[in-house]
C-alpha positions in Angstrom: -13.1 -3.0 6.4 -9.5 -3.8 6.9 -8.6 -0.1 6.3 -11.0 1.0 9.1 -9.4 -1.5 11.5 -5.9 -0.3 10.6 -6.8 3.4 11.0 -8.4 2.7 14.3 -5.3 0.8 15.5 -3.1 3.7 14.3 -5.2 6.2 16.2 -5.1 4.1 19.4 -1.3 3.7 19.1 -0.8 7.4 18.5 -3.0 8.3 21.5 -1.0 5.8 23.6 2.3 7.3 22.7 0.9 10.8 23.3 -0.3 9.9 26.7 3.0 8.1 27.7 5.3 11.0 26.8 6.5 13.3 29.6 4.4 16.4 30.3 7.3 18.8 30.8 10.2 19.3 28.4 13.4 20.8 29.7 14.6 23.2 27.0 17.7 24.4 28.9 20.0 21.8 27.5 18.7 21.8 24.0 20.2 23.7 21.1 18.1 26.1 19.0 18.5 23.8 16.0 17.0 20.9 17.8 14.1 23.1 19.0 13.5 24.4 15.5 13.6 20.9 14.1 10.9 19.8 16.6 8.8 22.9 15.6 9.1 22.0 11.9 8.1 18.4 12.6 5.1 19.6 14.5 4.0 21.8 11.6 4.5 19.0 9.2 2.4 16.7 11.3 -0.4 19.3 11.6 -0.2 19.7 7.8 -0.6 16.0 7.2 -3.6 15.8 9.6 -5.2 18.8 7.9 -4.7 17.4 4.4 -6.1 14.0 5.5 -9.2 15.7 7.1 -9.8 17.7 4.0 -9.4 14.7 1.8 -11.8 12.7 3.9 -14.3 15.5 3.9 -14.0 15.8 0.1 -14.5 12.1 -0.4 -17.5 12.1 1.9 -19.1 15.0 0.0 -18.4 13.4 -3.4 -20.0 10.1 -2.1 -23.0 11.9 -0.8 -23.5 13.9 -4.0 -23.1 10.8 -6.1 -25.6 8.8 -4.0 -28.2 11.6 -4.3 -28.3 11.7 -8.1 -31.7 11.1 -9.5 -31.7 8.4 -12.1 -34.4 6.6 -14.1 -35.0 2.9 -13.5 -37.0 1.0 -16.1 -38.5 -2.3 -15.1 -39.7 -4.5 -18.0 -42.1 -7.3 -17.1 -41.1 -10.7 -18.7 -44.7 -11.9 -19.1 -46.4 -9.0 -21.0 -43.5 -6.7 -21.8 -44.9 -3.7 -19.9 -42.3 -1.1 -19.1 -42.5 1.0 -15.9 -40.2 3.9 -15.3 -39.3 5.1 -11.8 -37.2 8.0 -10.5 -34.8 6.7 -7.9 -31.9 8.1 -5.9 -28.7 6.2 -6.8 -28.1 5.3 -3.2 -31.5 3.6 -2.9 -30.8 0.9 -5.5 -30.2 -2.4 -3.8 -29.6 -5.9 -5.1 -33.3 -7.0 -4.9 -35.1 -3.8 -4.0 -35.3 -0.2 -5.0 -36.9 2.8 -3.2 -38.4 5.6 -5.4 -38.2 9.3 -4.7 -41.9 9.1 -3.5 -41.0 6.4 -0.9 -42.4 3.5 -2.8 -40.4 0.3 -2.1 -40.3 -2.1 -5.0 -39.0 -5.7 -4.7 -37.3 -7.0 -7.9 -37.6 -10.5 -9.2 -34.9 -12.5 -11.1 -37.1 -12.6 -14.3 -37.6 -8.8 -14.6 -35.3 -6.9 -16.9 -34.0 -3.7 -15.3 -32.5 -0.7 -17.2 -30.8 2.0 -15.2 -30.1 5.3 -17.0 -29.8 9.0 -16.4 -32.5 9.8 -18.9 -35.7 7.6 -19.4 -35.5 5.2 -22.3 -37.4 6.3 -25.5 
């Protein structure tokens, strides 16, 4: 959460400085080395932005792929020892509730034993 706030403030500060800079640049009094240095800095900044966007997209895709994995949740009743196996997407497992692939919403009690595995228990 703190990271989101800091990134938002950084974007706001960058936009503020971008808007405040003068619109026209007088290049008559500048040397070619200074102009070249500004061009290199611009390419470096665009490179950093591109790498950060690619990294964010890669992280988003990895998180999406991980959350959509189908896993098997075995719920063991404490009273009679019955085992029930459900197929669940990993992202649909909550603290007190799971939602199966079929859309069945199951509330979990504190007494039930829960086994989460990629393959069903034998």
